[in-house]
N, C-alpha and C positions, 0 to 999 in steps of 0.2 A: 792210204788215203791220198784223195785228189790236191794238189793244190791249185790255186785259185787259176791259176792261166789253163792247168785243164778243166776246170768248170768253163772258164770264158771258153774254150775250141769247142765245149760242148753243147754249148748253148748257140754259138756262132752255126756249130754244124746244124744242129734242128732248127734253126733260124730258113740254112740254106735250102737242106730238103723242105722244109714246108712249102719256101716259094719252089721249088721244084715239080713237090705234087700238083700243088696250084694247077701250074703253067700248064702240067701235063692234060689236066680235065679242061680248061683251058681248050686246049689245041684238041682234045677230042669233038670241040663242037658245043660243049654245056659254059658255053661267059657267064659271068657274074650280072648281076645287075648293072647298068651304067654307074658313069660317075667321073669327078675330073679325073685327067690323066695322069697314073703311077708315076713316080724316078724310080728309074732300077736300082733295085735293093730298097732304096726308103719305103717305096710306095706313097703314101699319100699322109705322112707327118708330117711336112711342112705346111700341107692346104687343113690340117685341123687348127679352128680358129682358137684362140686364146677367152675373146670376151663376145657374150650371146650365142656361145655355139647354136642353139637350134633356129637363130634367124639365118644364118650361113646354112644349115641343112636344109631348111624350108627353100632357098634358094635353089641349091644342087635338084630338091624337087620339081622345082617348074623349071627348070632346063633339061633335067635327064628324066623324068617320069615320078609315079607315081613309088617305087622303089627301088633306091641306089645302093653304090656302096663305093669304099672306100678298100685300100689295104694299109695297114699300119707295119711297118718289117715284115712283110710278108701272110699276118695273119690279114683276114677279110672281114668285112663290120660291115653291116645291112643295117638300111636307114627305112623307115616305110613312112609314107607320108601322107596316105589318105584310110580313111574309115575303112573303106570297102576291102581295100590289101591286107588293113591289121585283122579285120573280122575273120578275112578269109586263112592267114598265115596262125594268127596267136587264139583261135577261138575254134574253127571248125577243126585246124590241123593242130588244135592244144595236144596234141600227144605226141607231135615233134617240139614244139616250142613251149613247155612250159619250165626248161628248164631254166636258170642262171647261168653267164657263163663265168668259169673260175679269175676268180679279182686278188693275185697274189698280195697285195697291201692290206685286205681284207682278212686272207688266210694269218699272215703276220702281225697282224692287230686280235686275232682270234673272234671276229666281230660275226662269224658266219653260224650262231645263236640266232639274229636275225633274219626271222624267216621272210624280207623280203629279199635276201639275197641268199639266203638258204638252197642248194641245190633240189630238184626238184626229187621227191623218192620215199618209201614209205615213215617215215621219221617226217619230214616235213608234212605229208598228208595227215598224220598223227597230231601234229602241234597244231597245223592249222585248224583241225576239227575243234581244238579247243576254242580259238579264236569264235569261228565263227558261232559256236553256239553262245557264247558270252554277247557276240554284238549280232546278232540276227534281228530284222528288224520289231519283232514281235520282244525280246528284250531288252532293246533299246527303251522302249518305251518305260522301265523301270526306273531309267537315269535323266528322266525330265525333271522332274523336282530337284533332281541334286544339282542338275545343268541352269536351271534359273536360278538355281540359292548361289551360284557362283557369279552368275551375271549380275545380280544384285551388287554384290558385293564388289565385284566390277566396279559397277556405278559409281556405290559410298567411296569407294578409293580414290577414281576420277574426280568426283568432286571437292572429294577435301586437297589432293594431290594431282590437278592438270596436266604439269609438264613432264610426271610420272608413268601415262596412259599408257606407254609403247610398252614401258616394263608392267605394267600390272596385268597386260594384255597375255605377256607370256608367263605371268604365275595364272593364270585364268583358265589357257589353255591346259598348261601340266596340272593343276589344278585337277580337274574332270577328268584325267587318264589317270593318274596318283589314286584318287577316291573308286574310282571305279574299278582297276585293276588289284588295287593293295586294299584301301580302306584309309588311305593315309590321308590326313590333312596337311595341304602345305604352307608352309610362311607364308608373310603375307610380301614379304620381298626376301632376295639372295638364301631360298631353300637349296640343301645341299644338295638332292634325289632332283630337283629341277636343273639345277648347276650343272651334274655329271653328265645328264643328256643333251642339254645344248654342246656341251662340251663333245663329246663324243658323235652326236650328228652333225658338227660342224668339221670334224675331224675327216668324219666317211663320205663325207659331200664333196669335199677336198678332192678323193682320194680316188672316185670311181669315174669320173668320166672318161672316156678316151684321150689318152696324150696328156691326164693328167699325174700320172707319173709312171719314171722311166723302168722300174721294177714291174710293172702291169705288163710290161710288154716284153722285158728280158729277165722271166723269175729268177733266171739264174744267177741274176746281179744280187739276191739275197746272203751267197752262202761261201762271195769276197769277202778279204778282209775287211773289217770298219774304219781303216785308215785312210783306205782310198779314197780321193775324190769323190762326191754326189750320195757319200753312202747312209748319207743324214739320216734315210728314212728308217734308215733301223729305232732311233732314239723317236721319231713317230711313232713307228711301230708297238716299242716301247709303252711309250706312254697311252695310246690306245688298250692296250692291255690290259693296264692299269684300271683307267677308267670302266675297259666291257667287264671287270670283277666287282668295282662297283655297282653297278647300276644291274648286272645279275642278282647280284649276292642280297645286298644291304637290305632294299625293301623287303625280298621274299622272306628274310631270315626276322624282319619288323614284323611281319603278320604272322609266324611262326610263334613268335615271343606273345603277342598279343593272344593268340587262340587259347597257349599256355595258359597267360594271365583269365584267359573267359572275357578280355575287351575285345575281341576284334571286332570289327563291324564287317557288315556286307562288300563285298568286292568278290571279283574273277577266281582272285588264288584262294580264300578263306573259302568258298562252296565246292571250290575242286579237291583241296590238298586233304580231306575227309575220304577221297575215293584213295588217294594212290598206296599203293603196294609195295611198289619198286623203287629201285634208285634213277631208274630209267623213265619210270613215267613220272616221277619228282623233276628230272632234268627236264623232262619236257613241260610240264606244268610251268615252270623257273622257265623258261626259253620261248614260250606264247606270253606269258607275263611282259617280260626282258623284251621282246618284240614292238609291244602295244606302246611300251611305257617308251621306249626307242622312237620308234616313229611318230607318234602318236601328236603329240603336242606340238614338235618343229615344224608341222607339214601345217598345221591347223594355224598355228599364228602367225604363218606365212602367208595366207588369205586372208585373216581378220585385219592385218598392217592393212593390204591392199584397199583394203575397205574404207580405212580412216585418207590413205589416200585419195580414193576415187573423190570423197566428199569433200576435197579439199579444189579437185582440178576438174571437179562437175558440179558446182554447186545445184545445178537447176535438178540435180536427181536429187540431192539430198531435203528439195524445196518442195518436188512432188510426192515423194515419201514419206513430208510431214504431211504434207497434206491428206493422204488416203490414211493416215492413223488417227490424225485427229477427226475425219467423217468418221471413220470405220467405230472405234474406242473412246473417243472423248479424252479430255485430260484430265480426266480423273484416277485415271490407276493404267499402271505398266502394262504390256503388251503380254499374252500367251501362249502358251503351243495352240491353244484351242481357237484363236485368233486367225489363227494362216489360212484358213481358206477364203478368208473375207478379205486378206491383204494381198492381191495378185501381183502389186509393184512392188512390193515387200519380196516377196515368192522372188518375182523376177529379179529382182538385185542380186539375191542370194545366186541365181545361176549363172549371172553374166560374169560374179565374181571366179567363180570356177573357171569359166572362160576367159576374161579377160590377161590375165595375168598369171599363167600358171604357176600351181610351186614346184612341180615335176614337169619342166616341159617336153625332157625329150623319156621322163618313166625312167621303171628302172629295168638296164636289157635282158630281155630272155636269149635264151640261146639252143639251136637245134641240138635233136640229142638221135638225127638222121639225117644223110642225104638226100634233098629235097629237089623238088623244078617247079618255079613258081611262074607261068606265063613264058615261060621258054630259059629262065634265068635259073642258071644252079648256084645253090644254096647248100655247103659241107655242111656236113656232120661238126658241131662243137661251134658255129658262128653265132658269134652277137648280134642279135636282132635288134634294133630301138624302135619304138614305135614312136615316133614323130608327135606328141600330143598338142604341141606348138601350128605344126603346119594343120594338123587337120582340125583344130577351132579356131583358127586363123586362115581358113579356105575363104576367100572371099565371096565366090560363089553361093558358098553357102549364107555366112555372116558378110552383109557388105558391110563395107569399112571396119573391117576387124579392128584395125589396133583402137578405134574408138568403145568406151565403156555405154553400152547401150542396151539395158534392162527392158527394152521393150520390143527389142528383136525376140522377147520370149511369152510376150502379151499376143495373143487374137485381135482380130479385128475388133470385136466386144469386151475386150480386155479381161478377157480370163487367160490363165498362165497355157503356156501350147510347153507340152512335154515335147522333150530333145533326147531321142537316145545316144545320140552323136557327144553330146555332152558328158557320159560315161566316162570317154577319155581320158578325161582328168585323173581317171583312179586307175589306171589299166584296161589291159584287156584281161579274156581267159580266164585260165584256174589264177591265174595271179594278179586277178582284181584286186582294188585294195580292201580289205575285211569291215577296216574301219569307216566305210561310206555313209553307211546311215547316221554313225554318230556325229560324223563331219557336218552333215548337212543338217540335223537338228541342232547343233554348236553355233554352227555362221545362222543360222534361224536368230536365234535366242540373244544375239549380241548386235545385231542388225537392225532388229527391229527394237531392242533396249536403247541402243544410244540412239536412236533415231526418235526416241518417243523423249528422251531426258535430256537431247545435251545438243546445240549448236557448233557443228565443228567447223572453222575456216583459218584461212590463214594466218600466222601470226604476223605484227608489225615489228618495224624498228623503231629506234626510239624517237625517231620523226615519224612516227604514225605510218611509212608508207607497209605496204604490204609484201611480204620476204616470198621472192619468188619460188614456186615449189617444181621440181625435174621429178621427175617420171624415170626413177632411176635404180637398176635393179643389180641384186648379185649374179655371178658368170657362173658358179656350183651347182651341180648337182641340185639341192634344193634351193632355188631362186627365191629371194625375199627382196620386199623393197629396201632400196638402201634408206638410211634415217634422215627425215626431212623435220623439219617448224612444224607446227600446227598451234590454234588457239582453239580452246575447250569450255565454252560455258555453259549452262541451264538455262536451257531454253525459256524457262521462266519462273517465278518466286513457285508456283504449283508444282512445275517439274521438279524443282529445287527438294519440296517439299516430299513429293510420293519417294525419290531415292533414298531421302534420308529417315523415311518410314519406312523400309524395306531390313527385314530382318533377320537373320542369319537363321536357317531352318536345319534342322537333323537330317541328315540322307538317308 
């Protein structure tokens, strides 16, 4: 049996060999993409930013070019900063770049059920097929009434307790996902299924980005005695394992029990479970359902929280949007999906929300399955490749004043919606593009249009009646959310209040 210092020696030997092989390839004229100068042995580990890393990587792109790289303890990491290069590598060469890098912490948490980080394989394809079938645009239409009903619930809750609007927003997005996937009605607050997903996504988000955890760079650490300093990640991993078990099995078992009782509601699991004949097929369905459950609510709520922040920072956007709503549908009803073609400015707000402060600024890393050469730069097999969506969607040539929230950038001169294929960078690239993007789009629209019809969102005031300043501050993890901010939400009018109160829950 290996002793811990034997494992340490093997790990260091592997690191030295990896560095040596990389150096040999460079010596043969196959240079990696440019980037900041690495230190001997350590590489660029000290260059990895602790805060807002996508901003630093974007600056590297401007300095070194549209594709850059760093080394971390002998391991190459590539960043792609332009839409052109991302399309070429991750879509046109998709067979080479559809894999995911191995992340030891995710293995320790047993989190690779999630298709977002699952390696590319036959297993991944079969499970992704289940999701694509359920979330394709034509299928998503079936969930519009449910989404609208959930949005109306959010309006009523916010009218009653506006100070809890951000908490209700989490439950709104979670309710949509849980209804769609499991036919489950979440509690108005403190739902255990929503809580589990939020905790797991937070844990994973803090564990994935380059430099997040030392065990991701030195996998052999997981085999060392846990009493050694720095081994606290093992407790973190066990906590993650418990969350994964709860997330995968509890809602899935709920559907099975409801089907046994004959009370199961329409959902992805209910519709697919009767076709399952083997344990492998059941596991595939459970993983597909768990993947949507784990990722869907947490990422969408970040975008919708940004929407409320925007209304505080850019009151002119709120005013123009409400003028459009009043002109098109009046003040006698709340908006519907059928109104969207006549609401170009509202539609443009939805698009700008995806661009302005991305929930996944760096996406999720792809990994190369073959050695490759791109415009003279060598990308070895197994290299993590991150599409810097922040850089792509904050390119000042494509999006002038990129840090400003300007919905009009998605409107033509005559006021019609301007389609922008580059905006899909917010959802990823190639075979790994987010399968729930169509559901996200309709979810954002119904909340944006409904909230603007019913409420006025303004800065909160202190005891002296002075406006409390609002800071545009965001978390630094893989999934970036606005940090908490204060706000005031009031009905636009007596009539708007009556419209909200008149909404009634509808059967899904």
